[in-house]
C-alpha positions in Angstrom: 27.2 -36.9 -22.6 27.6 -37.2 -18.9 25.6 -40.1 -17.3 24.1 -37.5 -14.9 23.0 -35.0 -17.6 19.4 -36.2 -17.3 19.4 -35.5 -13.6 19.9 -31.7 -14.0 19.0 -28.8 -16.3 20.7 -25.6 -17.0 19.0 -22.4 -15.9 19.6 -18.8 -16.9 19.6 -15.8 -14.7 20.1 -12.0 -15.0 23.6 -11.0 -13.8 24.1 -8.8 -10.8 25.6 -6.1 -13.0 22.8 -6.2 -15.5 20.3 -6.1 -12.6 21.9 -2.9 -11.3 21.8 -1.4 -14.8 18.1 -2.3 -15.1 17.4 -0.7 -11.7 19.0 2.6 -12.9 17.0 2.4 -16.2 13.8 1.8 -14.2 14.5 4.7 -11.9 15.0 7.0 -14.9 11.8 5.7 -16.5 9.8 6.4 -13.3 11.3 9.8 -13.0 10.4 10.6 -16.7 6.8 9.4 -16.1 6.7 11.4 -12.9 6.4 9.2 -9.9 8.5 8.0 -7.0 9.1 4.3 -7.0 10.3 1.2 -5.3 12.0 -1.0 -7.8 12.9 -4.7 -7.4 14.8 -7.0 -9.7 14.7 -10.8 -9.1 16.9 -13.4 -10.7 15.6 -16.4 -12.6 14.7 -18.2 -9.3 12.7 -15.3 -8.0 15.4 -14.2 -5.5 15.9 -10.5 -4.9 19.0 -9.3 -6.9 18.7 -5.5 -6.8 16.4 -3.1 -5.0 15.8 0.5 -4.2 13.1 2.8 -2.8 12.9 6.4 -3.7 12.9 8.7 -0.7 9.3 9.8 -1.2 7.9 6.4 -2.2 5.4 5.1 0.4 6.8 2.2 2.6 4.1 -0.2 1.3 5.7 0.0 -2.1 8.7 -2.0 -0.9 6.9 -5.4 -0.4 4.6 -4.7 -3.4 7.5 -4.2 -5.8 9.3 -7.3 -4.6 6.2 -9.4 -4.9 5.5 -8.0 -8.4 9.0 -9.1 -9.5 8.6 -12.5 -7.9 5.1 -13.0 -9.5 6.3 -12.0 -12.9 9.3 -14.4 -12.7 7.2 -17.3 -11.4 5.3 -18.1 -14.6 6.9 -15.6 -17.0 3.7 -13.5 -17.0 3.3 -9.8 -16.4 1.4 -9.0 -13.3 -1.2 -7.2 -15.4 -1.9 -10.6 -17.0 -2.0 -12.2 -13.6 -4.8 -9.7 -12.8 -6.9 -11.4 -15.5 -5.8 -14.9 -14.4 -7.1 -14.4 -10.8 -10.3 -12.9 -12.1 -11.3 -16.3 -13.5 -13.2 -18.6 -11.2 -11.0 -21.6 -11.9 -7.8 -19.7 -11.0 -9.2 -17.2 -8.5 -7.7 -19.1 -5.5 -4.2 -18.2 -6.7 -4.9 -14.6 -5.5 -4.7 -16.0 -2.0 -1.1 -17.1 -2.4 1.0 -15.0 -0.1 3.4 -13.8 -2.8 1.1 -13.4 -5.8 0.8 -9.7 -6.6 -1.7 -9.4 -9.5 -1.4 -5.6 -10.0 0.3 -4.1 -13.0 4.0 -3.3 -12.7 5.7 -6.7 -12.6 7.2 -7.9 -15.9 9.3 -10.9 -16.6 12.9 -10.3 -17.7 13.3 -12.3 -20.9 16.6 -12.9 -22.8 16.9 -15.3 -25.7 13.4 -16.5 -25.1 14.1 -17.5 -21.5 12.8 -15.9 -18.3 16.0 -14.8 -16.5 14.3 -12.7 -13.8 11.6 -10.2 -13.1 11.2 -6.5 -12.5 8.6 -5.1 -10.1 7.8 -1.4 -9.8 5.5 0.2 -7.3 4.6 3.8 -6.6 2.6 5.0 -9.6 -0.6 3.7 -11.0 -0.6 0.1 -12.1 -0.2 1.4 -15.7 2.6 3.8 -14.8 4.4 1.0 -13.0 4.0 -1.3 -16.0 5.1 1.3 -18.5 8.3 2.2 -16.5 9.2 -1.5 -16.4 8.7 -2.0 -20.1 10.7 1.2 -20.9 13.6 0.0 -18.8 13.6 -3.5 -20.2 13.5 -2.3 -23.8 16.2 0.2 -23.1 18.6 -2.5 -22.1 17.6 -4.8 -25.0 15.5 -7.4 -23.1 12.5 -9.0 -24.8 9.1 -7.8 -23.8 6.0 -9.9 -24.5 3.2 -8.0 -26.3 
């Protein structure tokens, strides 16, 4: 074992190619559900890895989708769960954090039990956004928390 091993830790992150595949799967899921979406994929550090906005998706969906993916990656919690977290008095101040987006549609990307990124979808209802993300993740074999 290296003498520096205790100074670092290994991290996992979605690959660029898999992020692009997930983007396409999410586009198809949104189309099947029937809405125009902005779709953001972040890597394990919350950095944008892939993104697209449908022609007819409102421009506000861009930042919302990116922040949903970032929020889901940050603690490995879906943004619909975050909605409940910020509703509690003890954690309500987190809603004021500039990047926290506590609206359904952001889901952590989990592989082998580890958060490797996040997906954020915006353009439908919170439930439609969430459902499209889950369909895309399951379609590519990622784990989805119940």
